[in-house]
C-alpha positions in Angstrom: -59.3 -12.0 -68.2 -60.7 -8.6 -68.1 -58.6 -5.5 -67.2 -58.8 -4.3 -63.7 -59.6 -7.7 -62.2 -57.3 -9.0 -59.6 -56.9 -12.8 -59.7 -56.2 -14.9 -56.8 -55.3 -18.6 -56.8 -58.0 -20.7 -55.4 -57.3 -22.9 -52.5 -57.6 -26.7 -52.9 -60.7 -28.0 -51.3 -58.5 -30.2 -49.1 -57.1 -27.3 -47.6 -60.4 -26.2 -46.3 -61.3 -29.7 -45.3 -58.0 -30.3 -43.4 -58.6 -27.1 -41.5 -62.1 -27.9 -40.6 -61.3 -31.3 -39.5 -58.3 -30.0 -37.4 -60.6 -27.3 -35.8 -63.1 -30.0 -35.0 -60.5 -32.2 -33.4 -59.1 -29.4 -31.3 -62.7 -28.5 -30.1 -63.1 -32.1 -29.1 -59.8 -32.3 -27.3 -60.7 -29.1 -25.5 -64.2 -30.1 -24.4 -63.5 -33.9 -24.0 -60.1 -34.0 -22.5 -58.8 -30.6 -21.3 -61.8 -29.2 -19.5 -62.8 -32.5 -17.6 -59.2 -33.1 -16.7 -58.7 -29.6 -15.2 -62.0 -29.8 -13.4 -61.0 -33.1 -11.9 -57.6 -31.9 -10.8 -59.0 -28.6 -9.4 -61.6 -30.7 -7.6 -59.1 -33.1 -6.1 -57.2 -30.0 -4.9 -60.3 -28.6 -3.3 -61.4 -32.0 -1.7 -58.0 -32.5 -0.1 -57.8 -29.0 1.3 -54.7 -28.2 -0.8 -52.7 -31.4 -0.1 -52.6 -32.0 -3.8 -51.3 -28.7 -5.2 -53.0 -27.2 -8.3 -50.8 -24.7 -10.1 -53.6 -22.4 -11.5 -51.4 -19.6 -12.7 -49.1 -21.9 -14.7 -51.9 -23.8 -16.1 -53.7 -20.7 -17.2 -50.6 -19.2 -18.7 -49.7 -22.4 -20.8 -53.4 -22.6 -21.8 -53.3 -19.1 -23.1 -50.1 -19.6 -25.0 -51.4 -22.8 -26.4 -54.6 -21.1 -27.6 -52.7 -18.5 -29.5 -50.3 -21.2 -30.9 -53.2 -23.4 -32.1 -55.1 -20.5 -33.6 -51.9 -19.3 -35.4 -51.3 -22.8 -36.7 -54.7 -23.3 -38.0 -54.5 -19.9 -39.6 -51.3 -20.9 -41.3 -53.0 -24.1 -42.5 -56.0 -22.1 -43.8 -53.7 -19.8 -45.8 -51.7 -22.5 -47.5 -52.4 -23.4 -51.2 -51.4 -27.1 -50.9 -53.3 -29.7 -49.1 -50.2 -31.6 -47.9 -48.6 -28.5 -46.4 -52.0 -27.6 -44.7 -52.3 -31.0 -43.2 -48.8 -30.7 -41.6 -49.8 -27.5 -40.0 -53.1 -29.0 -38.8 -51.2 -31.9 -37.3 -48.9 -29.5 -35.4 -51.9 -27.7 -34.1 -53.5 -31.0 -32.8 -50.1 -32.0 -31.2 -49.9 -28.4 -29.5 -53.4 -28.9 -28.1 -52.6 -32.3 -26.7 -49.4 -30.9 -25.1 -51.5 -28.2 -23.4 -53.9 -30.9 -22.2 -51.2 -33.0 -20.8 -49.5 -30.1 -19.0 -51.8 -29.8 -16.0 -51.4 -33.5 -15.2 -47.6 -33.1 -15.1 -47.7 -29.9 -13.1 -49.9 -31.6 -10.5 -47.8 -34.7 -10.5 -44.7 -32.6 -10.0 -46.1 -30.5 -7.2 -47.4 -33.7 -5.5 -44.0 -35.3 -5.6 -42.4 -32.0 -4.1 -45.2 -31.9 -1.5 -44.5 -35.6 -0.6 -40.7 -34.9 -0.1 -41.5 -32.2 2.3 -43.9 -34.6 4.3 -41.3 -37.2 4.9 -39.0 -35.1 7.3 -42.1 -33.9 9.1 -43.3 -37.5 9.7 -39.8 -38.5 10.9 -39.7 -35.7 13.4 -43.2 -36.6 14.6 -42.1 -40.2 15.0 -39.0 -39.3 16.9 -41.0 -37.1 19.3 -43.5 -39.8 20.0 -40.9 -42.6 20.6 -38.7 -40.5 22.9 
């Protein structure tokens, strides 16, 4: 080693491979699952004139937090020196991406159930008016 040179430990090739595969999986999740699902749910809301509620603000906030978390987890995976630890961080990033993908479906289902509970008393009132 020559004087004045700073040495750094090289990363294992598996770390780069794991991070690359994880980033590819997350892109596939975003393009193949998240965007079509959000588009379908927003279209269903638009076609039913708001009968099916789409919580755009909460979906946007969860998506932004998810993007930051996934990017941070992938960065943590990239900066590890051992492949096994990098794989754990990549798996966590993929799980966060899947959780962010499932959130809009749960939010719309919850909003629809709440809306359905509001409709039942209205229908009962309408029925009582018609039968009296």
